[in-house]
KOLDRENPA-213627 format. One line per field, with one value per residue: residue number from 1; x, y, z of N, C-alpha, C in turn. Coordinates in pm, whole numbers, plus 50000, padded with zeros to 5 digits. Each point is the difference from the previous one (the first is absolute). Layout:
<recs>
i [NUM_...] .
n.X [X_...] .
n.Y [Y_...] .
n.Z [Z_...] .
ca.X [X_...] .
ca.Y [Y_...] .
ca.Z [Z_...] .
c.X [X_...] .
c.Y [Y_...] .
c.Z [Z_...] .
</recs>
This chain:
<recs>
i [1_2_3_4_5_6_7_8_9_10_11_12_13_14_15_16_17_18_19_20_21_22_23_24_25_26_27_28_29_30_31_32_33_34_35_36_37_38_39_40_41_42_43_44_45_46_47_48_49_50_51_52_53_54_55_56_57_58_59_60_61_62_63_64_65_66_67_68_69_70_71_72_73_74_75_76_77_78_79_80_81_82_83_84_85_86_87_88_89_90_91_92_93_94_95_96_97_98_99_100_101_102_103_104_105_106_107_108_109_110_111_112_113_114_115_116_117_118_119_120_121_122_123_124_125_126_127_128_129_130_131_132_133_134_135_136_137_138_139_140_141_142_143_144_145_146_147_148_149_150_151_152_153_154_155_156_157_158_159_160_161_162_163_164_165_166_167_168_169_170_171_172_173_174_175_176_177_178_179_180_181_182_183_184_185_186_187_188_189_190_191_192_193_194_195_196_197_198_199_200_201_202_203_204_205_206_207_208_209_210_211_212_213_214_215_216_217_218_219_220_221_222_223_224_225_226_227_228_229_230_231_232_233_234_235_236_237_238_239_240_241_242_243_244_245_246_247_248_249_250_251_252_253_254_255_256_257_258_259_260_261_262_263_264_265_266_267_268_269_270_271_272_273_274_275_276_277_278_279_280_281_282_283_284_285_286_287_288_289_290_291_292_293_294_295_296_297_298_299_300_301_302_303_304_305_306_307_308_309_310_311_312_313_314_315_316_317_318_319_320_321_322_323_324_325_326_327_328_329_330_331_332_333_334_335_336_337_338_339_340_341_342_343_344_345_346_347_348_349_350_351_352_353_354_355_356_357_358_359_360_361_362_363_364_365_366_367_368_369_370_371_372_373_374_375_376_377_378_379_380_381_382_383_384] .
n.X [73977_49909_49995_49969_50007_50093_49985_49910_49997_49932_49955_50063_49951_50126_49984_49988_49929_49968_50013_50093_50050_50062_50086_50072_50025_50072_50050_50065_50007_49876_49975_49884_49972_49927_50011_50123_50006_49936_50069_50115_50073_49970_49965_49958_49958_49975_50099_49919_49973_50091_50073_49975_50014_50108_50045_49974_50039_50108_50016_49971_50079_50095_49968_49997_50077_49888_50040_50061_50065_49994_50117_49947_50080_49904_50031_49867_50035_49909_50084_49921_49927_50000_49878_50067_49933_49994_49871_50001_50067_49911_49902_50052_50025_49876_49966_50083_49955_49878_50027_50062_49896_49973_50078_49935_50084_49953_50112_49936_50072_49970_50022_49867_49974_49984_50027_50048_49915_50108_50045_49884_49986_50127_49967_49896_50079_50088_49921_49958_50121_50050_50040_50124_49977_50076_50001_50042_50058_49912_50075_50108_50057_49872_50046_50068_49875_49997_50019_50114_49984_49947_49926_49999_49869_49964_49996_49993_50041_50065_49993_50009_49919_49927_50013_49979_49901_49966_50035_49937_50069_49883_50062_50087_49996_50006_50090_50034_49947_49905_49942_50028_49918_49983_49985_49904_50066_50020_50025_50125_49964_50101_49920_49913_50104_50028_49877_50016_50113_49907_50014_49997_49869_49999_49923_49967_49963_49870_49984_49917_50006_49937_50095_50041_50103_50087_49960_50125_50059_50121_50010_50104_49993_50073_49942_49938_50127_49938_49997_49925_49895_49996_49869_49989_49992_49888_50104_49907_50049_49966_49958_50021_49921_50080_49966_49940_50082_49905_50009_49964_50008_50009_50113_49962_49917_50073_49970_50127_49962_50100_50113_50010_50066_49922_50073_49871_50101_49923_49890_49999_50042_50102_50030_50074_49929_49920_50013_49868_50015_50091_49900_50091_49931_50075_49963_49904_50119_49936_50081_50031_50021_49931_49934_49998_49963_49927_49972_49971_49938_49956_49970_49950_49939_49970_49971_49965_49879_50000_49880_49945_49886_49934_49892_49984_49884_50093_49939_49937_50036_50083_50056_49980_50060_50119_50022_50020_50129_49963_50123_50024_50044_49967_50097_49924_50114_50017_50124_49994_49940_50087_50092_49952_49979_50121_50041_49932_50047_50091_49938_49994_49869_50013_49866_50060_50080_50047_49937_49997_50098_49969_50085_49964_50026_49869_49971_49869_49994_49920_49922_49941_50067_49875_50039_49991_49936_49886_50051_50054_49890_49940_50112_49967_49877_50043_50113_49934] .
n.Y [68794_49912_50062_49869_50034_50067_49880_50097_49867_49985_49877_49987_49925_49960_50098_49929_50108_49970_49882_49996_50027_50028_49901_50110_50078_50096_49967_50114_49955_49972_49881_50064_49871_50021_49869_50022_50100_49928_49898_50066_50016_50118_50009_49876_50064_50100_50079_50084_50118_50042_49895_50026_50133_49968_49902_50082_50103_49939_49955_50122_50051_49909_50028_50102_50063_50055_50022_50116_50008_50122_50062_50122_50074_50092_50019_49994_49915_49962_49894_49964_49909_49924_49960_49916_49986_49870_50024_50088_49912_49908_50090_50043_49873_49974_50112_49970_49875_50055_50092_49902_49923_49995_49894_49885_49952_50123_50058_50006_50107_49936_50131_50011_50073_49871_50080_50072_50089_50076_49946_50015_50116_50011_49949_50085_50094_49948_49994_50115_50048_49929_50106_49958_49965_50110_49962_50123_49989_50098_50058_50076_49879_49984_50053_50056_49981_50036_49870_50016_49875_50083_49995_50124_49983_49995_50124_50026_50126_50040_50133_49979_49901_50084_50095_49908_49951_50125_49998_49888_49888_50009_50114_49921_49926_50113_50046_49874_50045_49923_49982_50126_49970_50131_49976_50052_50068_50131_49979_50000_50116_50007_49899_50090_50083_49947_50014_50116_49965_49959_49874_49966_49978_50129_49981_50129_49961_50008_50000_49923_49972_50118_50011_49928_50074_50007_50120_50047_50014_50038_50010_49941_49902_49996_49966_49935_50021_50040_50126_49904_49983_49876_50012_49897_49898_50066_50080_50070_50115_50062_50126_50032_50072_49917_49926_49921_49899_49958_49881_49961_49893_49905_49996_50129_49960_50087_50119_50003_50081_50042_50022_49937_50114_50008_49989_49998_49934_49894_49955_49963_50127_50001_50123_49932_50083_49934_50005_49993_49894_50013_50053_50094_50063_50070_50090_49906_49947_49918_49924_49934_49937_49904_50107_50058_49884_49994_50130_49982_49886_50068_50100_49924_49931_50115_50020_49875_50046_49887_50022_49922_50048_50092_50060_50095_50028_50076_50000_50105_50099_50012_49883_49973_49964_49975_50008_49877_49993_49872_49992_49879_50039_50118_50081_50076_50036_50120_49972_49875_50047_50098_49907_49919_50102_50043_49875_49989_50123_49923_49914_50071_50029_50125_49990_49933_50102_49892_50049_49873_49949_49873_49954_49876_49937_49975_49984_50009_49868_49963_49897_50070_50078_50046_50122_49995_50070_49952_49879_50015_50056_49901_49950_50084_49947_49896_50071_50003] .
n.Z [43440_49969_49882_50002_50130_49929_49944_50014_49977_49886_49973_49886_49907_50003_49914_49890_49967_50128_49940_50093_49879_50115_50011_49979_50104_49945_50120_49986_49876_50033_49949_50015_50026_49892_49987_50042_49911_49910_50044_49998_50110_49945_50129_49974_49890_50081_49961_49934_50057_49910_50026_50128_49983_49929_50077_50100_49924_49955_50123_50050_49907_50010_50125_49915_50087_50044_50124_49989_50115_49950_50000_50015_49923_50022_49874_49998_50094_50090_49998_49899_50066_49892_49972_49922_49888_49989_49966_50100_50071_49963_50014_50115_50032_49957_50063_50099_50004_49983_50093_50066_49974_50130_50004_49990_50087_50026_50039_50116_50022_50113_50014_50009_50107_50019_50101_49899_49950_49994_50113_50062_49937_50033_50118_50010_49950_50084_50106_49948_49977_50100_50073_49979_50126_49998_50127_50026_50118_50020_49908_50017_50002_49970_49887_50098_50043_49871_49985_49934_50043_50091_49892_50047_49985_50128_50047_50131_49995_50108_50003_50132_49963_49928_50094_50094_49929_49974_50129_49971_50022_50067_49967_49938_50110_50070_49917_50028_50114_49951_50119_50040_50099_50013_50129_50077_49908_49995_49872_50044_49943_50086_50036_49955_49988_50119_50048_49940_50060_50084_49960_50129_50024_50037_50107_50019_50120_49977_50130_50067_50128_50010_49907_50104_50038_49900_49958_50007_49881_50040_49869_50057_49911_49890_49886_50099_50033_50112_50044_49949_50079_49955_49999_50084_49916_49970_50023_50064_49959_50113_50018_50129_50081_50067_49891_50091_49981_49916_50060_49880_50079_49907_50071_49996_50099_50070_49943_49973_50098_49928_50064_49883_50004_49893_49890_49964_49948_50022_49938_50128_49992_50085_50042_50085_50079_50084_50133_49989_50080_49906_49931_49978_50094_49917_50089_50013_49976_49917_50072_49888_50116_49939_49953_50119_50052_49891_50013_50128_49966_49894_50083_50098_49904_49943_50128_49963_50028_49931_50047_50092_49948_50065_49949_50088_50057_50055_50119_49947_50082_49898_49967_50127_49887_50049_49869_50048_49973_50011_50049_49951_50120_49949_50040_49921_49942_50057_49959_50047_50108_49997_49971_50094_50081_49968_50007_50113_50021_49943_50083_50112_50010_50039_49988_49900_50023_50064_50106_50041_50073_50025_50091_49970_50113_49996_49871_49996_50002_49901_50030_49902_50087_50008_49962_50134_49907_50046_50021_49879_49952_50068_49947_49903_49994_50068_49985_49881] .
ca.X [49854_49939_49910_49878_49882_49968_49915_49864_49966_49921_50070_49933_50084_50099_49974_50119_50069_50077_50103_50138_50036_50134_50000_50062_50035_50139_49992_50130_50103_49958_49871_49901_49894_49868_49913_50028_49944_49854_49948_50077_49999_50107_50102_50093_50077_50069_50112_49999_49865_49963_49963_49872_49890_49988_49940_49865_49909_49990_49915_49862_49949_49985_49892_49873_49941_49931_50021_50132_50015_50119_50023_50057_50141_50016_50080_49919_49922_50013_49967_49865_49969_49888_49975_49978_49960_50084_49967_50062_50143_50010_49978_50117_50112_49972_50020_50144_50048_49959_50073_50142_50020_50055_49949_50050_50137_50090_50049_49978_50075_49921_50100_49935_49943_49874_49895_49927_49931_50091_50057_49893_49953_50100_49970_49876_50028_50067_49910_49889_50050_50087_50141_50074_50031_50133_49979_50115_49976_50027_50129_50030_50048_49940_50055_50122_49960_49945_50109_50002_49932_49857_49972_49877_49924_49906_50018_49955_50102_49984_50111_50134_50054_50044_50125_50107_50027_50068_50139_50053_50034_49876_49934_49966_49890_49880_49962_49953_49864_49906_49910_50027_49915_50066_49896_50023_50048_50041_50132_50090_50010_50138_50028_49929_50092_50058_49896_49979_50101_49981_49904_49873_49907_49981_49873_49959_49862_49912_49893_50000_49934_49856_49973_50059_50121_50000_49895_50056_50144_50077_50109_50121_50097_49941_49934_49879_50036_49940_49979_49858_49950_49892_49915_49993_49874_49881_49999_49959_50051_49941_50048_49895_50007_50131_50103_50059_49965_49896_50028_49890_50067_49904_50013_49974_49855_49966_50110_50101_50030_50133_50047_50109_49976_50050_49967_49951_50057_49913_49919_50077_50141_50014_50129_49984_50055_50030_49891_49915_50013_50132_50007_50037_49947_50100_49968_49883_50032_50007_50124_50005_50137_50068_50057_50119_50099_50063_50101_50107_50079_50090_50105_50090_50078_50102_50102_50050_49951_49883_49953_49854_49950_49863_49967_49876_49967_50010_49924_50069_49903_49968_49954_49914_50093_50122_50053_50126_50064_50051_50100_50037_50137_50104_49975_50061_50066_49931_50037_49927_49858_49983_50011_49880_49888_50022_49972_49857_49931_50010_49899_49877_49962_50057_49924_50025_50136_49996_50054_50089_50029_50030_50055_49959_50098_49953_49863_49912_49959_49898_50051_50031_50115_49969_50012_49875_50005_49938_50083_50125_49971_49975_50128_50034_49884_49955_50020_49914] .
ca.Y [49986_50004_50114_49954_50055_50131_49980_49969_49951_49883_49913_49952_49905_50063_49967_49960_50121_50056_49906_50035_49891_49947_49917_50068_50140_50024_50091_50023_49904_49860_49967_49958_49929_50062_49911_50023_50131_49991_49918_50014_50123_50086_50027_49888_50000_50128_50030_50144_50057_50016_49869_49959_50077_49958_49866_50009_50050_49900_49891_50047_50014_49869_49930_50057_50101_50099_50137_50021_50125_50076_50118_50113_50020_50095_50117_50121_49988_49874_49884_49951_49872_49997_49866_49995_49867_49929_50046_50131_49979_49937_50101_50087_49928_49985_50130_50019_49902_50045_50122_49973_49878_49893_49873_49878_49968_50104_49988_50127_50020_50060_50048_50099_49943_49933_50034_50114_49976_49991_49866_49901_50001_49931_49856_49971_50002_49873_49887_50001_50010_49886_50037_49931_50086_50005_50096_50022_50098_50135_50061_50103_49937_49866_49912_49936_49874_49912_49951_50045_49902_50032_50119_50064_50070_50098_50025_50129_50052_50135_50079_49978_49881_50040_50074_49908_49908_50073_50021_49869_49911_49944_50099_49939_49906_50083_50049_49889_49961_50053_50101_50032_50099_50076_50070_50022_50137_50062_49963_50112_50015_49987_49865_49977_49979_49866_49904_50012_49922_49857_49941_49966_50110_50041_50070_50049_49960_50083_49922_49995_49879_50011_49961_49866_50022_50113_50012_50080_49983_50098_49936_50074_49992_49948_50099_50055_50071_50133_50030_49988_49867_49952_49905_49863_49971_49989_50102_50134_50100_50134_50079_50064_50146_50045_49964_49873_49886_49905_49878_49906_49879_49889_49910_50076_50023_50141_50087_50033_50143_50015_50134_50027_50105_49955_50072_49902_50037_49940_49897_49883_50034_50114_50030_50015_50127_49996_49962_50111_50017_50056_50138_50099_50135_50094_50136_49997_49928_49856_49944_49854_49965_49907_50077_50067_49897_49957_50100_49993_49881_50027_50092_49930_49903_50073_50048_49882_50008_49913_49950_49995_50129_50038_50137_50010_50134_50017_50118_50129_50104_50086_49924_49888_49888_50034_49886_49963_49876_49914_49912_49889_49975_50090_50142_50082_50124_50117_50016_49897_50033_50111_49945_49920_50091_50070_49907_49973_50116_49991_49908_50010_50135_50034_49945_49857_49979_49993_50115_49955_49857_49937_49865_49906_49890_49877_50004_49889_49923_49896_49863_49970_50077_50136_50105_50031_50146_50058_49975_50074_50141_50014_50015_50142_50084_49979_50115_50115] .
ca.Z [50008_49867_49978_49935_50065_49942_49884_50039_49869_49970_49906_49880_49929_49913_49860_49925_49953_50110_50043_49969_49908_50026_50121_50113_49984_50041_50114_50066_49964_50006_49941_50099_49929_50010_50077_50142_50034_50002_50111_50122_50077_49948_50101_50005_49877_49987_50090_50025_49990_49860_49947_50058_49941_49860_49994_50056_49897_49893_50052_50004_49862_49937_50067_49958_50087_49916_50048_50061_50072_49965_50083_49928_50035_50109_49959_50014_50122_50070_49916_50023_49935_49908_49947_49855_49955_49904_49866_49981_49975_49868_49897_50000_49938_49857_49937_49983_49902_49867_49964_49977_49923_50084_49950_50062_49962_50051_50138_50069_50123_50107_50097_50085_50122_49968_50097_49946_49874_49885_49998_49981_49862_49918_50011_49927_49855_49967_50021_49905_49862_49973_50003_50104_50114_50059_50109_50088_50104_49950_50030_49901_49876_50001_49896_50050_50065_49897_49915_49861_49915_49999_49919_50049_49897_50056_50142_50053_50090_50053_49946_50055_49936_49866_50012_50038_49889_49893_50040_50039_49889_49942_49914_49870_50023_50016_49868_49916_50040_49900_50056_50140_50063_50107_50076_50142_50020_49874_49951_49973_49854_49953_49949_49874_49887_50007_49961_49855_49929_50028_49906_50063_50018_50138_50016_50130_50025_50082_50061_50146_50049_49974_49861_49985_49920_49909_49897_49890_49982_49924_49927_50034_49891_49878_49913_50061_50123_50014_50143_50033_50032_49914_50071_49950_49930_50083_50104_49958_50093_50001_50113_50078_49993_50050_49903_50042_49916_50040_49925_49977_49954_49997_50114_50122_49988_50005_49957_50101_49997_50057_50032_49907_49901_49870_49877_49905_49871_49898_50065_50042_50024_50091_50062_50145_50046_50142_50089_50044_50145_50030_49950_50101_49979_50051_49957_49914_49877_50019_49946_49996_50042_49910_49888_50053_50030_49875_49965_50100_49973_49888_50045_50092_49922_49925_50095_50073_50138_49999_50128_50012_50043_49968_50039_50078_50044_50145_50044_49985_50036_49887_49883_50039_49994_49926_49925_50063_49955_50107_49941_50085_50041_49951_50027_49896_50041_49943_49860_49924_49998_49906_49865_49976_49975_49873_49890_49998_49941_49855_49947_50077_50044_50130_50112_50011_50049_50147_50071_50106_49996_50128_49991_50105_50001_49935_49951_50036_49882_50020_49991_49860_49956_49954_50100_50068_50000_50119_50119_49985_50028_50144_50070_50011_50034_50138_50089_49969] .
c.X [49941_49906_49869_49877_49962_49912_49862_49929_49904_50076_49912_50092_50096_49975_50130_50080_50088_50110_50138_50060_50138_49999_50058_50013_50139_50000_50136_50099_49961_49863_49908_49886_49864_49905_50020_49945_49849_49949_50070_49978_50113_50111_50103_50090_50089_50114_50009_49856_49955_49956_49865_49883_49978_49929_49858_49901_49983_49911_49854_49941_49974_49888_49865_49938_49949_50014_50132_50002_50133_50013_50060_50139_50019_50078_49922_49912_50025_49968_49864_49982_49885_49991_49973_49967_50103_49976_50060_50149_50023_49987_50118_50118_49981_50022_50148_50056_49965_50081_50144_50026_50066_49937_50060_50139_50100_50048_49989_50079_49912_50098_49947_49935_49863_49896_49909_49954_50096_50061_49896_49955_50104_49976_49874_50025_50069_49901_49891_50045_50087_50146_50068_50039_50145_49993_50124_49964_50035_50134_50026_50043_49946_50058_50129_49969_49945_50114_49989_49925_49850_49981_49864_49934_49919_50032_49935_50100_49953_50124_50137_50063_50051_50135_50117_50037_50074_50147_50072_50044_49877_49928_49956_49884_49869_49951_49944_49860_49901_49918_50030_49907_50078_49894_50040_50045_50041_50142_50082_50017_50142_50029_49936_50095_50065_49898_49978_50100_49979_49892_49865_49913_49975_49875_49987_49852_49926_49888_50016_49932_49852_49963_50058_50115_49975_49883_50048_50151_50058_50117_50126_50108_49933_49925_49877_50029_49943_49972_49853_49969_49884_49921_50008_49867_49884_49988_49962_50042_49926_50066_49881_50020_50128_50110_50070_49944_49890_50013_49875_50061_49905_50006_49979_49855_49958_50116_50095_50036_50134_50024_50117_49958_50064_49962_49957_50045_49918_49912_50085_50147_50009_50146_49975_50069_50042_49876_49923_50019_50140_50011_50024_49941_50096_49971_49885_50023_50011_50120_49993_50142_50075_50061_50129_50111_50070_50111_50117_50090_50100_50116_50099_50086_50113_50112_50064_49965_49878_49971_49849_49953_49851_49987_49868_49974_50006_49928_50083_49899_49957_49937_49894_50082_50117_50054_50142_50049_50052_50090_50043_50152_50108_49958_50072_50072_49920_50030_49926_49853_49973_50005_49875_49881_50014_49968_49852_49922_50006_49890_49866_49964_50045_49926_50019_50144_49996_50069_50103_50027_50037_50057_49943_50094_49956_49854_49923_49950_49890_50065_50039_50109_49971_50029_49863_49999_49947_50089_50133_49978_49979_50128_50032_49882_49956_50025_49902_49868] .
c.Y [50010_50118_49958_50064_50136_49988_49955_49950_49885_49919_49974_49899_50077_49959_49966_50121_50061_49907_50050_49886_49939_49919_50070_50149_50020_50108_50007_49886_49854_49984_49948_49933_50067_49913_50020_50134_49990_49931_50026_50132_50088_50025_49889_49993_50123_50013_50148_50051_50019_49866_49957_50075_49960_49866_50000_50048_49899_49884_50041_50008_49864_49918_50070_50103_50117_50143_50009_50137_50064_50117_50110_50029_50093_50125_50130_49995_49865_49884_49943_49865_50017_49860_50010_49857_49941_50052_50138_49986_49934_50104_50095_49934_49988_50132_50027_49906_50043_50121_49970_49877_49889_49868_49883_49968_50106_49961_50137_50003_50075_50042_50120_49929_49941_50014_50109_49972_49982_49861_49892_49995_49943_49849_49964_49999_49872_49884_49993_50003_49881_50038_49929_50098_49980_50109_50009_50108_50140_50054_50105_49941_49857_49906_49932_49867_49899_49953_50051_49905_50023_50132_50056_50078_50117_50019_50134_50042_50132_50080_49968_49873_50031_50071_49905_49908_50069_50026_49869_49919_49940_50098_49938_49902_50076_50045_49893_49953_50065_50117_50018_50112_50069_50081_50021_50140_50054_49960_50125_50014_49989_49863_49976_49987_49862_49895_50002_49918_49850_49942_49966_50123_50025_50087_50049_49966_50106_49913_50001_49872_50002_49964_49862_50007_50109_49995_50083_49981_50120_49928_50084_49994_49939_50108_50065_50082_50141_50024_49997_49855_49967_49893_49862_49978_49985_50106_50135_50099_50132_50078_50059_50152_50057_49982_49871_49885_49915_49880_49913_49875_49882_49909_50071_50046_50146_50083_50031_50147_50020_50143_50040_50105_49959_50100_49894_50042_49950_49900_49877_50027_50121_50017_50025_50126_49997_49962_50124_50027_50045_50147_50097_50135_50098_50139_50006_49930_49851_49943_49848_49957_49914_50071_50068_49898_49948_50097_49996_49880_50022_50090_49928_49897_50070_50051_49886_50006_49910_49947_49980_50136_50009_50150_49998_50146_50008_50128_50128_50112_50088_49925_49896_49873_50040_49875_49970_49866_49924_49895_49895_49997_50088_50144_50080_50120_50117_50020_49898_50036_50116_49951_49921_50090_50071_49910_49969_50115_49999_49913_50010_50147_50023_49934_49849_49969_49996_50119_49960_49852_49951_49862_49917_49879_49876_50016_49879_49934_49901_49863_49963_50091_50139_50100_50025_50151_50059_49983_50073_50147_50022_50016_50147_50087_49984_50120_50114_49989] .
c.Z [49861_49990_49937_50060_49944_49877_50046_49876_50001_49897_49879_49935_49910_49856_49930_49956_50108_50048_49959_49920_50022_50130_50122_49970_50059_50106_50069_49977_50007_49935_50109_49926_50021_50082_50150_50045_50016_50127_50132_50071_49949_50100_50006_49877_49987_50100_50034_49995_49856_49941_50054_49938_49854_49990_50054_49895_49888_50045_49997_49859_49937_50063_49983_50091_49915_50047_50074_50067_49964_50097_49914_50054_50118_49962_50014_50125_50066_49905_50036_49933_49903_49940_49851_49962_49904_49859_49972_49967_49864_49889_49991_49931_49850_49926_49975_49894_49858_49954_49961_49914_50080_49960_50076_49947_50038_50140_50065_50130_50099_50109_50079_50117_49970_50109_49943_49857_49883_49989_49977_49854_49904_50004_49922_49850_49956_50005_49895_49854_49963_49988_50116_50109_50041_50106_50088_50102_49948_50048_49894_49867_49992_49895_50044_50066_49901_49909_49856_49907_49993_49924_50041_49887_50055_50147_50036_50106_50061_49959_50058_49945_49860_50007_50028_49884_49886_50031_50031_49878_49931_49908_49868_50015_50021_49863_49909_50036_49903_50055_50149_50046_50112_50073_50144_50034_49864_49965_49971_49849_49946_49941_49863_49880_50001_49958_49849_49920_50015_49911_50060_50018_50148_50009_50144_50018_50080_50052_50150_50043_49965_49857_49968_49900_49895_49901_49882_49999_49925_49934_50018_49893_49878_49924_50063_50125_49999_50147_50040_50036_49907_50076_49937_49928_50097_50107_49940_50108_49983_50113_50074_49997_50059_49896_50035_49917_50064_49907_49992_49937_50008_50121_50133_49995_49999_49946_50116_49982_50071_50046_49912_49897_49867_49891_49899_49860_49882_50072_50034_50026_50092_50041_50147_50046_50146_50079_50045_50148_50041_49961_50116_49962_50066_49945_49903_49868_50030_49926_50007_50035_49900_49880_50044_50024_49874_49959_50098_49974_49888_50042_50091_49928_49924_50088_50079_50148_50018_50141_49991_50053_49969_50025_50074_50032_50151_50041_49994_50027_49884_49884_50033_50005_49910_49932_50047_49946_50122_49935_50102_50021_49943_50030_49893_50063_49944_49852_49912_49988_49903_49856_49965_49968_49866_49881_49992_49937_49848_49939_50071_50024_50143_50116_50018_50042_50152_50065_50105_49981_50140_49974_50115_49993_49926_49959_50052_49872_50036_49989_49857_49943_49948_50113_50061_50022_50131_50123_49992_50030_50149_50080_50023_50040_50145_50092_49977_50074] .
</recs>
């Protein structure tokens, strides 16, 4: 079924600046004529849902549609539809192009789900900057689907793709890409030393559907590498009385008040601390789960006990909420748990060391691959 009906749109004349400068786009190993995309039914040209969503958006853009319906990822609640304008997407794409020096003639690998903002904005950057589109169905190793004869200059990945590529024969090809955006979830810091050895530049992104993709970048390798996010040109950042980030961006009509706790290191720069709505009140002390999780990740990695995990506050008659580690699919022995707690006490204050741990058979994830914290916690809280 075609997804064209999801674009509640008006039409305008396509300007020359928005014309895709190539006769075809490369899609899963074949060249698809742009003329056929513009005039045809994407469903008739596609063989997979990814191909249909990709061609549907390209058709809509080239035919001058002015508004598009997007959906939030649902990682912090129920996915919601929102309408954005063509001009908002144009401005967002131009900001990224200016920050990274993207230019006509580059080849961009589109390997994220084009039903969502990250994949759609990769297409917009190509269509407006004049980069050649090479699109492959999202997988853990997208470069394996791209012939060696195609040299990629720009791409956007999610962390699990980065991990797989670094362990694959395509590691050198990944490193040769000029600019790689990494978003959707936090990147395991264990891969940073490997990224530092690669010639291409890697960036963690900060943004959301409400900001029409990212508005800040963290440089992960190269001379500018630092554990802070830097705002894109034209973006102003402030905080509210909770210490949460407020975004003022030229393509967003109203300030975006987030629930992200940050440390403003300098004007236009910040360090992300965690989510305000995830804060746990345990014994009258407020605990940021993401800070604790970073320390736990380092300990588990050092013990070769790497698993998906989160921490949460479970009801407790004495503390109100007891800090608890939830692990995906593994039960620690009493000896292992004692070692984990002892190592955590070396880097965390006592109140940030989990008091208990639980195993669940399978974590819950969003459609975009993020851990769904709320639904995962509900697995163990329903009996309470």
